[in-house]
C-alpha positions in Angstrom: 171.5 -210.9 -50.3 168.9 -212.9 -48.3 167.5 -216.1 -49.8 163.8 -217.0 -49.3 162.2 -220.4 -49.5 158.8 -221.6 -48.3 157.9 -218.1 -47.1 160.9 -217.9 -44.8 164.1 -215.9 -45.0 167.4 -217.6 -44.6 170.8 -216.3 -43.5 172.3 -213.3 -45.2 174.8 -214.0 -47.9 177.5 -211.3 -48.3 177.7 -209.9 -51.8 180.7 -208.3 -53.5 179.1 -207.4 -56.8 176.0 -205.2 -57.5 173.4 -205.4 -60.3 173.8 -203.8 -63.7 172.2 -200.5 -64.5 168.7 -201.1 -65.9 168.2 -204.5 -64.2 164.6 -205.3 -63.2 165.5 -205.8 -59.6 167.6 -202.6 -59.4 164.8 -200.2 -58.5 163.4 -202.5 -55.8 166.7 -202.9 -54.1 167.3 -199.1 -54.3 163.9 -198.4 -52.7 164.5 -200.9 -49.9 167.8 -199.2 -49.0 166.4 -195.7 -49.3 163.4 -196.6 -47.1 165.7 -198.1 -44.4 168.0 -195.1 -44.4 165.0 -192.6 -44.2 163.5 -194.5 -41.3 166.8 -194.4 -39.5 167.1 -190.6 -40.2 163.6 -189.9 -38.8 164.4 -191.8 -35.6 167.6 -189.9 -35.1 165.9 -186.6 -35.8 163.1 -187.4 -33.4 165.6 -188.4 -30.7 167.8 -185.3 -31.0 165.3 -182.5 -32.0 161.9 -183.7 -30.7 158.6 -183.8 -32.6 158.2 -180.0 -32.8 161.6 -179.3 -34.5 161.9 -182.6 -36.4 162.4 -181.9 -40.1 160.3 -183.7 -42.7 162.3 -186.0 -45.1 160.6 -186.9 -48.4 162.1 -189.0 -51.2 160.7 -190.0 -54.5 163.2 -192.5 -56.1 166.5 -190.6 -55.9 165.0 -187.1 -55.6 164.9 -186.0 -52.0 163.7 -183.0 -50.0 164.2 -182.0 -46.4 162.0 -179.3 -45.0 161.7 -177.8 -41.5 161.6 -174.6 -39.4 164.9 -174.9 -37.6 168.2 -174.5 -39.5 170.2 -176.6 -37.1 167.7 -179.5 -37.3 167.8 -179.4 -41.1 171.6 -179.4 -41.2 171.6 -182.3 -38.7 169.2 -184.3 -40.8 171.2 -183.5 -43.9 174.4 -184.8 -42.3 172.5 -188.0 -41.1 171.2 -188.6 -44.6 174.6 -188.2 -46.2 176.2 -190.5 -43.6 173.4 -193.1 -43.9 173.7 -193.3 -47.7 177.5 -193.3 -47.5 177.4 -196.5 -45.4 175.5 -198.3 -48.1 177.7 -197.0 -51.0 175.4 -194.2 -52.2 176.8 -190.6 -52.5 174.9 -187.4 -52.5 175.5 -185.1 -55.5 176.5 -181.7 -54.0 176.3 -179.9 -57.3 172.6 -180.7 -57.7 171.7 -180.0 -54.1 170.1 -176.6 -53.5 168.4 -175.0 -50.6 165.5 -172.5 -50.6 164.0 -170.2 -47.9 160.2 -170.2 -48.2 158.3 -167.5 -46.2 155.1 -167.2 -48.3 154.0 -164.3 -50.4 154.0 -161.0 -48.5 153.7 -158.7 -51.4 151.7 -155.5 -50.6 149.6 -154.0 -53.4 151.1 -150.6 -52.9 150.7 -148.1 -55.8 153.9 -146.4 -56.9 154.5 -142.8 -56.0 154.5 -141.5 -59.5 151.3 -143.5 -60.4 149.6 -142.1 -57.3 150.5 -138.6 -58.3 149.1 -139.2 -61.8 145.9 -140.6 -60.2 145.5 -137.6 -57.9 146.3 -134.9 -60.4 144.8 -136.5 -63.5 148.0 -135.8 -65.5 150.6 -137.9 -67.4 150.1 -140.2 -70.4 147.7 -143.0 -70.7 148.5 -146.7 -70.2 149.0 -147.3 -73.9 151.3 -144.3 -74.3 153.4 -145.4 -71.3 153.7 -148.8 -72.9 155.1 -147.3 -76.1 157.6 -145.2 -74.2 161.2 -145.9 -75.2 163.4 -146.9 -72.3 166.9 -148.5 -72.0 167.5 -152.0 -70.9 169.2 -151.9 -67.5 171.5 -154.8 -68.6 172.6 -154.1 -72.2 171.4 -150.4 -72.5 169.4 -151.3 -75.6 166.6 -148.9 -76.6 163.3 -150.8 -76.4 159.6 -150.1 -75.8 158.5 -150.4 -72.2 155.9 -153.0 -72.9 158.6 -155.2 -74.5 161.2 -154.9 -71.8 160.0 -157.8 -69.6 160.1 -160.2 -72.6 163.5 -158.8 -73.6 164.9 -159.6 -70.1 163.3 -163.0 -70.1 164.8 -164.0 -73.5 168.2 -162.3 -73.5 169.0 -161.9 -69.8 167.2 -164.7 -67.9 169.7 -164.6 -65.1 168.5 -161.1 -64.1 164.8 -161.9 -63.9 163.6 -161.0 -60.4 166.7 -158.9 -59.7 166.0 -155.9 -62.0 163.1 -153.6 -61.2 162.3 -150.6 -63.4 160.3 -147.7 -62.1 158.9 -145.8 -65.1 157.3 -143.1 -62.9 159.0 -140.5 -60.8 161.1 -142.0 -58.0 159.6 -142.5 -54.6 160.9 -139.7 -52.3 163.1 -140.9 -49.5 161.3 -140.5 -46.2 163.0 -139.5 -43.0 164.1 -142.2 -40.6 161.4 -142.9 -38.0 157.8 -141.6 -37.8 157.1 -138.0 -38.1 154.3 -135.8 -36.5 152.3 -133.4 -38.7 150.0 -130.7 -37.5 147.7 -129.0 -40.1 144.8 -126.5 -40.1 141.2 -127.4 -40.8 140.3 -128.6 -44.3 140.3 -128.0 -47.1 144.0 -128.5 -46.9 146.8 -130.4 -48.8 148.8 -133.3 -47.5 151.7 -131.9 -45.3 154.0 -134.7 -46.4 156.6 -133.3 -48.9 156.0 -134.2 -52.6 152.6 -135.6 -51.9 150.0 -133.8 -54.2 146.9 -135.0 -52.3 144.3 -132.3 -51.5 141.7 -133.2 -48.9 138.3 -131.5 -48.7 137.3 -133.0 -45.4 139.1 -134.2 -42.3 137.9 -137.8 -42.8 139.5 -137.9 -46.3 142.8 -136.7 -44.9 142.7 -139.2 -42.0 142.1 -142.0 -44.4 144.8 -140.8 -46.8 147.3 -140.9 -44.0 146.2 -144.3 -42.9 146.7 -145.7 -46.5 149.8 -143.7 -47.7 151.7 -142.5 -44.6 151.0 -145.2 -42.1 154.1 -144.7 -40.0 153.5 -140.9 -39.5 151.1 -139.2 -37.1 148.6 -136.5 -38.0 146.8 -133.9 -35.9 144.2 -131.6 -37.5 143.3 -128.3 -35.8 139.7 -128.4 -34.6 139.5 -132.2 -34.5 141.0 -133.2 -31.1 140.9 -136.7 -29.6 141.6 -138.7 -32.8 143.9 -141.6 -32.3 145.1 -144.6 -34.5 143.2 -147.9 -34.3 145.8 -150.5 -33.2 144.3 -153.0 -35.7 143.9 -151.0 -39.0 145.8 -147.7 -38.3 142.7 -145.7 -39.2 142.0 -142.6 -37.1 139.1 -143.0 -34.7 137.7 -140.7 -32.1 138.6 -141.7 -28.5 141.3 -143.7 -26.8 139.8 -147.1 -27.9 138.0 -147.9 -31.1 134.4 -148.8 -30.8 132.9 -152.2 -31.6 131.1 -150.7 -34.6 134.5 -149.6 -36.1 136.1 -153.0 -35.4 133.4 -154.8 -37.2 133.3 -152.4 -40.2 134.7 -153.3 -43.6 137.1 -150.3 -43.5 138.8 -151.8 -40.4 139.0 -155.2 -41.9 140.7 -154.0 -45.0 143.1 -151.9 -43.1 143.9 -154.8 -40.8 144.8 -157.0 -43.8 146.9 -154.2 -45.3 148.8 -153.5 -42.0 149.4 -157.2 -41.4 150.8 -157.6 -44.9 153.2 -154.7 -44.4 154.4 -156.1 -41.1 154.9 -159.5 -42.7 156.9 -157.8 -45.5 159.2 -156.0 -43.0 159.7 -159.2 -41.0 160.6 -161.1 -44.2 163.1 -158.4 -45.1 164.7 -158.8 -41.7 164.8 -162.6 -42.1 166.3 -162.5 -45.5 169.1 -160.3 -44.1 170.0 -163.0 -41.6 169.7 -166.3 -43.4 171.6 -169.4 -42.4 174.1 -171.4 -44.5 174.0 -175.1 -45.2 176.9 -177.4 -46.0 177.7 -180.8 -47.5 181.0 -182.2 -46.5 182.2 -178.8 -45.5 181.2 -177.1 -48.8 178.5 -174.5 -49.0 175.2 -175.2 -50.8 173.9 -172.7 -53.3 170.6 -170.9 -52.4 167.9 -170.5 -55.1 164.6 -168.7 -55.3 162.9 -171.4 -57.5 163.5 -175.0 -58.1 162.0 -177.8 -60.2 161.1 -180.8 -58.1 159.4 -183.8 -59.8 158.5 -181.6 -62.7 156.8 -178.9 -60.6 158.1 -175.4 -60.2 158.6 -174.6 -56.5 159.2 -171.0 -55.6 160.3 -169.2 -52.5 157.0 -167.2 -52.5 155.2 -170.5 -51.7 152.6 -170.0 -54.3 151.7 -171.9 -57.5 151.8 -168.9 -60.0 155.2 -169.8 -61.4 154.2 -173.4 -61.8 151.1 -172.3 -63.6 153.0 -170.0 -66.0 155.5 -172.8 -66.7 152.7 -175.2 -67.6 151.1 -172.5 -69.7 154.2 -171.9 -71.8 154.5 -175.7 -72.4 150.7 -176.0 -73.3 151.0 -173.1 -75.7 153.9 -174.7 -77.5 152.0 -178.0 -77.6 148.8 -176.5 -78.9 150.7 -174.5 -81.6 152.3 -177.7 -82.9 149.0 -179.6 -82.9 146.7 -176.9 -84.2 148.6 -176.6 -87.5 148.2 -180.3 -88.2 144.6 -180.4 -87.2 143.7 -177.4 -89.4 145.7 -178.8 -92.4 144.0 -182.2 -92.2 140.5 -180.7 -91.7 139.7 -182.5 -88.5 136.2 -182.2 -87.0 135.3 -180.1 -84.0 134.8 -183.2 -81.8 138.2 -184.6 -82.8 140.0 -181.3 -82.1 138.3 -181.1 -78.7 139.3 -184.6 -77.9 143.0 -184.0 -78.8 143.0 -180.8 -76.8 141.7 -182.6 -73.7 144.0 -185.5 -74.0 147.2 -183.7 -74.8 147.1 -180.0 -74.2 145.0 -179.9 -71.0 147.1 -182.6 -69.5 150.2 -180.5 -69.9 148.3 -177.3 -68.7 147.0 -178.9 -65.5 150.1 -181.0 -64.6 150.4 -180.9 -60.8 147.2 -178.9 -60.4 146.0 -181.4 -57.9 148.0 -179.6 -55.2 147.6 -176.1 -56.4 146.0 -173.3 -54.4 143.8 -171.7 -57.1 143.9 -167.9 -56.8 141.9 -165.5 -58.9 145.0 -164.7 -61.0 145.7 -168.4 -61.7 142.0 -168.9 -62.5 142.0 -166.0 -65.0 145.2 -167.3 -66.7 143.9 -170.8 -67.1 140.4 -169.7 -68.3 141.9 -167.2 -70.8 144.0 -169.9 -72.5 141.1 -172.5 -72.3 138.7 -170.1 -74.0 141.2 -169.1 -76.6 141.7 -172.8 -77.6 138.0 -173.3 -77.7 137.6 -170.3 -80.2 140.5 -171.7 -82.3 138.7 -175.1 -82.4 135.6 -173.5 -83.7 137.5 -171.0 -85.8 135.4 -168.3 -84.1 137.6 -165.3 -83.4 137.2 -161.8 -82.1 136.3 -159.5 -85.0 136.0 -155.8 -85.5 133.1 -154.1 -87.3 134.4 -151.0 -89.2 132.9 -147.6 -88.7 131.6 -147.6 -92.3 129.3 -150.6 -91.5 128.3 -149.3 -88.0 126.9 -145.8 -87.4 128.2 -145.9 -83.8 131.8 -146.2 -84.9 134.2 -149.1 -84.6 133.2 -151.9 -82.3 134.4 -155.4 -81.4 132.3 -158.5 -81.4 133.3 -161.0 -78.6 131.9 -164.5 -78.9 130.0 -165.7 -75.8 132.2 -167.8 -73.6 129.4 -170.2 -72.6 128.3 -170.6 -76.2 131.8 -171.3 -77.5 132.5 -173.9 -74.8 129.2 -175.6 -75.5 129.8 -175.7 -79.3 133.3 -177.0 -78.7 132.0 -179.7 -76.4 134.2 -178.5 -73.5 133.5 -177.6 -69.9 135.0 -174.6 -68.0 138.6 -175.2 -67.0 137.8 -175.0 -63.3 135.6 -178.1 -63.7 138.5 -180.2 -65.0 140.8 -178.8 -62.2 138.2 -179.5 -59.5 137.8 -183.1 -60.8 141.6 -183.7 -60.6 141.8 -182.3 -57.1 138.8 -184.4 -55.9 140.4 -187.6 -57.3 143.7 -186.8 -55.6 142.0 -186.0 -52.3 140.0 -189.2 -52.4 143.1 -191.3 -53.0 144.9 -189.5 -50.2 142.2 -190.2 -47.7 142.3 -193.9 -48.7 146.1 -194.3 -48.5 147.1 -191.9 -45.8 146.0 -194.1 -42.8 148.2 -196.9 -44.3 151.3 -194.8 -44.2 150.5 -193.2 -40.8 150.1 -196.5 -38.9 153.0 -198.9 -39.2 150.9 -201.7 -37.6 148.7 -201.8 -40.8 151.8 -202.8 -42.8 152.9 -205.3 -40.2 149.5 -207.0 -40.2 150.1 -208.4 -43.7 151.6 -211.8 -43.7 153.9 -211.3 -46.7 155.3 -208.1 -45.2 155.9 -209.4 -41.6 159.2 -211.1 -42.3 160.5 -208.2 -44.5 159.6 -205.7 -41.7 161.7 -207.7 -39.2 164.8 -207.7 -41.5 164.1 -204.1 -42.3 164.3 -203.1 -38.6 167.4 -205.3 -38.2 169.1 -203.5 -41.1 168.2 -200.1 -39.6 169.5 -201.0 -36.2 172.8 -202.1 -37.8 173.1 -198.6 -39.2 172.7 -197.2 -35.8 175.3 -199.5 -34.3 177.7 -198.7 -37.1 177.3 -195.0 -36.6 177.8 -195.2 -32.8 180.9 -197.3 -33.2 
């Protein structure tokens, strides 16, 4: 405890008793100690690992996160954080501490073998018929429709979500280890790869089929010599080197993205097979694929889809509870829209300031937003029976723009963009203050506190070295 009088700090008074839980000064004292420990941790990490491998340590109250690219640097910073907090009487909860490996999303949009066979041959059932197919749950062996299996796993077996994959088509044939070389006659000819039903009418179609479906294999067609793979997109081009016209074509650009995604997927598989292990006081920390930090769902795929779906589930529950009351009381359209914006949209867009809005996230948010607008106006999708329509049954879909205009709402992307702009403007204002420590020291009321703060941090270093 340090007394202050007349703008000056006095000598430190040793204390043997802390404050009670919930005291007004308790959060302030906690933040002072945490800030001192983190500055000490950053200096030690910069000294031992350098600026390139130095992990980033971020704390909000008592929720902390350490991120970096080097496992040894992260483990060293974690040990330093634990030791620093232990010297001021704070202990890290090992049971709540998890670690996650984030490598980004490397999913390749590769069609399954059975679906590709159905696409080529034109056989098999329709999408609706496959959805009604009776399958067995891989966990409890319960008979259930295929379209309901995902919800069944989510409700009754949540621990198996992401670990169970069901292939409702014919199994993908096991390819031989290593690339193979195929030699075929001039077209029309079928694909020489076993169990592949593709029939090519021209050599160009067969070359493109191999580049998309059998990238690792090599193909030679009689009567078409001199064709080699482009090193960028794996498409077959004539000559030893691809021409500038081919490199600038859309076909090469799409193939390049597909090939880079597959290489990233293989590299991620190798990395996942050789992951490090982190410890707290000699005990191993559990690894997770998703974690909730400050109310936001953080996933190992490094995208915001799971956070969006989590917010969507909460927003649906909130709107279901409010819409019953609003319908029962006969609220006006303006009042319903106001309640939706204040309550439901706030839950839906929580944390959207830092989201990377993909096309799928945009469609999910827009679909729920338009659905709520139709419920506000009580304007639903209706079906005109065949008796009243000579052309047969047809569905009437209300215009999205008209529904939003009547409900006095804007497109959901306008609200998202506004939240992101406010967040970015605040970041640009405050980031220089956090980046330059001189800005903080220039304030008179902070100068003395900074001196004692540095002295407290240096005492931590002396204690650790001793």
